[in-house]
C-alpha positions in Angstrom: 102.4 75.8 65.4 102.1 79.4 64.2 98.8 79.7 66.2 100.7 78.7 69.4 103.4 81.4 68.8 100.7 84.1 68.2 99.0 83.2 71.4 102.2 83.3 73.4 103.2 86.6 71.7 99.8 88.1 72.6 100.2 87.0 76.3 103.7 88.4 76.4 102.5 91.7 74.9 99.7 92.0 77.5 102.2 91.3 80.3 104.6 93.9 79.0 101.8 96.4 78.9 101.0 95.6 82.5 104.6 96.4 83.5 104.6 99.6 81.5 101.4 100.6 83.4 103.1 99.8 86.7 106.1 101.9 85.8 103.8 104.8 84.9 101.8 104.4 88.2 105.1 104.4 90.1 106.2 107.7 88.5 103.1 109.4 90.0 104.1 108.1 93.5 106.5 110.7 94.7 109.5 109.8 96.7 110.4 113.1 98.4 111.8 114.8 95.3 109.9 117.1 92.9 109.2 115.7 89.5 107.2 116.9 86.5 105.4 113.6 86.4 103.6 114.6 89.7 101.4 117.0 87.8 101.4 115.4 84.3 97.8 114.1 84.7 96.4 117.5 85.9 93.7 118.6 83.4 93.2 122.4 83.0 89.9 123.9 81.9 91.3 125.9 78.9 88.9 127.6 76.6 86.1 125.4 77.7 88.0 122.1 77.1 89.9 119.9 79.6 93.6 120.1 78.5 96.7 118.4 79.9 98.8 120.9 81.9 101.8 120.3 79.7 99.8 121.7 76.7 99.1 125.0 78.4 102.3 125.6 80.3 105.9 124.8 80.7 106.4 122.5 83.7 109.9 122.4 85.1 111.8 121.4 88.3 114.2 124.1 89.3 115.3 122.2 92.4 114.6 119.0 94.3 111.7 120.5 96.3 110.0 122.8 93.7 107.9 122.5 90.6 107.6 125.6 88.5 104.7 126.0 86.1 104.9 128.9 83.5 101.7 129.3 81.5 102.1 130.2 77.8 99.0 132.3 78.1 98.9 134.4 81.3 95.1 134.4 81.3 95.3 130.6 82.0 97.1 131.1 85.3 93.9 131.0 87.4 92.6 127.9 85.6 95.9 126.1 86.2 95.9 127.0 89.9 92.3 125.8 90.3 93.1 122.6 88.4 96.1 121.9 90.8 94.0 122.5 93.9 91.1 120.3 92.5 93.5 117.5 91.6 94.0 116.6 95.3 97.7 116.2 94.9 98.3 117.9 98.3 100.1 121.0 96.8 99.3 124.6 97.8 100.2 126.5 94.6 101.6 130.0 95.0 101.0 132.4 92.1 103.2 135.4 91.4 101.2 136.6 88.4 103.6 135.0 85.9 104.4 131.6 87.3 102.9 129.0 89.7 105.3 127.5 92.2 104.6 124.2 93.9 106.7 123.5 97.0 107.0 119.7 97.5 107.0 119.2 101.3 109.4 116.6 102.7 107.6 113.3 103.4 106.8 112.3 106.9 107.4 108.7 108.1 103.6 108.1 108.1 103.3 109.5 104.5 106.2 107.3 103.4 104.4 104.2 104.7 101.2 105.2 103.0 103.1 105.7 99.7 104.8 102.3 100.1 101.3 100.7 100.7 100.1 102.5 97.5 103.1 101.1 95.6 102.4 97.6 96.9 98.7 97.9 95.9 99.7 99.0 92.4 102.0 96.0 92.2 99.3 93.6 93.3 97.0 95.0 90.7 99.7 94.5 88.0 100.2 90.9 89.1 96.5 90.3 88.8 96.6 91.6 85.2 99.7 89.4 84.5 97.9 86.3 85.8 94.7 87.2 83.9 96.8 87.4 80.7 98.1 83.9 81.5 94.5 82.6 82.0 93.4 84.1 78.7 96.4 82.6 76.9 95.7 79.1 78.3 92.0 79.5 77.5 93.0 80.3 73.9 95.3 77.3 73.7 92.5 75.0 74.8 90.3 76.3 72.0 92.8 75.2 69.3 91.9 72.2 67.3 94.3 70.0 65.4 97.3 70.7 67.6 99.0 68.0 69.5 98.5 67.8 73.2 102.3 67.9 73.7 102.6 71.2 71.8 99.8 72.7 73.9 101.5 71.5 77.1 104.7 73.0 75.9 103.0 76.3 75.1 101.3 76.3 78.6 104.7 75.8 80.2 106.1 78.7 78.2 103.2 80.9 79.3 103.8 79.9 82.9 107.5 80.8 82.5 106.5 84.3 81.2 104.1 84.7 84.1 106.8 83.8 86.6 109.2 86.2 84.9 106.7 89.2 84.9 105.6 88.6 88.5 109.2 88.6 89.5 109.7 91.8 87.5 106.8 93.3 89.4 108.4 92.4 92.8 111.7 93.9 91.7 110.0 97.2 90.7 108.2 97.3 94.0 111.5 96.6 96.0 113.2 99.5 94.1 110.3 101.9 94.6 109.9 101.0 98.3 113.6 101.7 98.8 113.3 105.0 97.0 110.2 106.0 99.1 111.7 105.0 102.4 115.1 106.7 101.8 115.2 109.9 103.9 
């Protein structure tokens, strides 16, 4: 019976990781307001090594439409600006010699729809990962020997319940994110 519990636990862990990934992906999809998460994946060429932007500068949000980036080393300001331009985030950085300011433009209706599609796509990918975790779990159950058929059927039902729960969780996350994106 312990083997069954380990398999179910492993499946649940994989599904939780998929939801965490979805939440992280949703943080990158902007919903009209400035956020430090919009630039968190920007890698800056700093002393010859790609370095996350938050390790070379202080990133803050002074107001709802602005991201301020203040490098700790002023010589890195050009590299940070270049990294932002090359990251294809759609920002035009303005540099005053000390800081880089990113103005987050208001979203157009078309851009909102594109972002909603992107959120839906991320959700579908997450659902695929959840379903794959279910398949892997069931495959592992079928490999077990010396376990009653009823115990395996019960474990399969439990894995299916987890799958339904996490797929529903994905849909709830999407509904919330779409409402956030479409809110003007």
